C-alpha positions as a Markdown table, in Angstrom:
| # | Residue | x | y | z |
|---|---|---|---|---|
| 1 | Unk | 58.9 | 32.8 | 19.7 |
| 2 | Unk | 60.4 | 36.3 | 18.8 |
| 3 | Unk | 62.4 | 36.6 | 15.8 |
| 4 | Unk | 66.2 | 37.5 | 16.0 |
| 5 | Unk | 67.6 | 40.6 | 14.7 |
| 6 | Unk | 69.0 | 40.2 | 11.1 |
| 7 | Unk | 72.5 | 40.8 | 12.2 |
| 8 | Unk | 72.4 | 37.4 | 14.4 |
| 9 | Unk | 70.7 | 35.8 | 11.2 |
| 10 | Unk | 73.9 | 36.7 | 9.2 |
| 11 | Unk | 76.2 | 35.9 | 11.9 |
| 12 | Unk | 74.9 | 32.5 | 11.9 |
| 13 | Unk | 74.3 | 32.1 | 8.1 |
| 14 | Unk | 78.2 | 32.9 | 7.6 |
| 15 | Unk | 79.5 | 30.3 | 10.4 |
| 16 | Unk | 77.3 | 27.8 | 8.7 |
| 17 | Unk | 78.8 | 28.8 | 5.1 |
| 18 | Unk | 82.4 | 28.5 | 6.7 |
| 19 | Unk | 81.8 | 25.2 | 8.4 |
| 20 | Unk | 80.3 | 23.5 | 5.4 |
| 21 | Unk | 81.8 | 25.2 | 2.5 |
| 22 | Unk | 79.0 | 26.4 | 0.9 |
| 23 | Unk | 77.8 | 29.8 | -1.0 |
| 24 | Unk | 75.0 | 31.9 | 0.2 |
| 25 | Unk | 72.5 | 30.7 | -2.6 |
| 26 | Unk | 73.7 | 27.2 | -1.8 |
| 27 | Unk | 72.6 | 27.8 | 1.6 |
| 28 | Unk | 69.3 | 29.3 | 0.7 |
| 29 | Unk | 68.5 | 26.5 | -1.5 |
| 30 | Unk | 69.1 | 24.1 | 1.1 |
| 31 | Unk | 66.9 | 25.9 | 3.9 |
| 32 | Unk | 64.2 | 25.9 | 1.2 |
| 33 | Unk | 64.3 | 22.5 | 0.7 |
| 34 | Unk | 64.1 | 21.8 | 4.1 |
| 35 | Unk | 60.8 | 23.5 | 4.4 |
| 36 | Unk | 59.3 | 21.3 | 1.8 |
| 37 | Unk | 59.3 | 17.8 | 1.0 |
| 38 | Unk | 60.0 | 17.7 | -2.6 |
| 39 | Unk | 60.9 | 20.9 | -4.8 |
| 40 | Unk | 60.8 | 21.3 | -8.7 |
| 41 | Unk | 63.7 | 23.4 | -10.1 |
| 42 | Unk | 61.1 | 25.9 | -11.4 |
| 43 | Unk | 60.0 | 26.5 | -7.7 |
| 44 | Unk | 63.4 | 27.3 | -6.7 |
| 45 | Unk | 64.3 | 29.1 | -9.4 |
| 46 | Unk | 60.9 | 31.6 | -8.6 |
| 47 | Unk | 61.7 | 31.5 | -4.9 |
| 48 | Unk | 65.2 | 31.2 | -4.3 |
| 49 | Unk | 67.1 | 33.4 | -7.1 |
| 50 | Unk | 65.7 | 34.4 | -10.5 |
| 51 | Unk | 69.3 | 33.7 | -12.2 |
| 52 | Unk | 69.1 | 30.1 | -14.0 |
| 53 | Unk | 72.9 | 29.8 | -14.2 |
| 54 | Unk | 73.7 | 30.5 | -10.5 |
| 55 | Unk | 70.7 | 27.8 | -9.8 |
| 56 | Unk | 72.1 | 25.4 | -12.2 |
| 57 | Unk | 75.9 | 25.9 | -10.6 |
| 58 | Unk | 74.5 | 25.7 | -7.2 |
| 59 | Unk | 72.2 | 22.5 | -7.8 |
| 60 | Unk | 75.0 | 20.4 | -9.5 |
| 61 | Unk | 77.4 | 21.7 | -6.5 |
| 62 | Unk | 75.2 | 20.9 | -3.7 |
| 63 | Unk | 74.2 | 17.2 | -5.5 |
| 64 | Unk | 77.8 | 16.6 | -6.0 |
| 65 | Unk | 78.7 | 17.4 | -2.0 |
| 66 | Unk | 75.4 | 15.1 | -1.1 |
| 67 | Unk | 73.7 | 18.2 | 0.5 |
| 68 | Unk | 70.6 | 17.4 | -1.8 |
| 69 | Unk | 69.0 | 14.7 | -4.1 |
| 70 | Unk | 68.0 | 14.3 | -7.2 |
| 71 | Unk | 64.7 | 12.4 | -6.9 |
| 72 | Unk | 63.0 | 13.0 | -10.6 |
| 73 | Unk | 65.2 | 13.8 | -13.8 |
| 74 | Unk | 64.2 | 16.2 | -15.9 |
| 75 | Unk | 61.9 | 15.2 | -18.8 |
| 76 | Unk | 61.7 | 16.8 | -21.7 |
| 77 | Unk | 58.9 | 16.7 | -24.9 |
| 78 | Unk | 55.2 | 18.0 | -24.7 |
| 79 | Unk | 54.3 | 16.7 | -21.2 |
| 80 | Unk | 58.1 | 17.4 | -19.8 |
| 81 | Unk | 58.6 | 17.8 | -16.5 |
| 82 | Unk | 61.3 | 19.8 | -14.7 |
| 83 | Unk | 63.7 | 18.4 | -12.3 |
| 84 | Unk | 62.6 | 17.5 | -8.5 |
| 85 | Unk | 64.9 | 17.6 | -5.7 |
| 86 | Unk | 64.8 | 16.9 | -2.0 |
| 87 | Unk | 67.3 | 17.5 | 0.8 |
| 88 | Unk | 69.6 | 14.5 | 2.0 |
| 89 | Unk | 71.1 | 13.6 | 5.4 |
| 90 | Unk | 74.0 | 16.1 | 5.2 |
| 91 | Unk | 72.0 | 19.0 | 4.3 |
| 92 | Unk | 69.4 | 18.1 | 7.1 |
| 93 | Unk | 72.6 | 18.1 | 9.6 |
| 94 | Unk | 73.6 | 21.6 | 8.3 |
| 95 | Unk | 70.0 | 23.0 | 8.8 |
| 96 | Unk | 70.0 | 21.5 | 12.3 |
| 97 | Unk | 73.4 | 23.2 | 13.2 |
| 98 | Unk | 72.0 | 26.4 | 11.9 |
| 99 | Unk | 68.8 | 25.8 | 14.1 |
| 100 | Unk | 70.7 | 25.4 | 17.1 |
| 101 | Unk | 73.1 | 28.0 | 16.8 |
| 102 | Unk | 70.1 | 30.4 | 15.9 |
| 103 | Unk | 67.7 | 29.5 | 18.8 |
| 104 | Unk | 70.1 | 28.2 | 21.4 |
| 105 | Unk | 67.7 | 28.2 | 24.5 |
| 106 | Unk | 64.5 | 27.4 | 22.4 |
| 107 | Unk | 63.9 | 24.0 | 24.2 |
């Protein structure tokens, strides 16, 4: 499979952003979560965006709109763990729409 040009990728992302009313960071988070079963907040911050405020705002919005799910809540203390997130069915639909638009003749 040949990789599409950057302009086509941006066009498809922008159309998904308008359709589902998400920001660019929100879409990146959902796309990253679709490739993994469960991801911690630290992994998302390391691989998607470095900004802690942007990440928490994005995660709160995505959880409220049911694009992603909170699997394990944050645990504080000596053996504390960061929160773990997974993709919800609404997020899977968004990613599937994106791939169908991005690669229409793949199958």
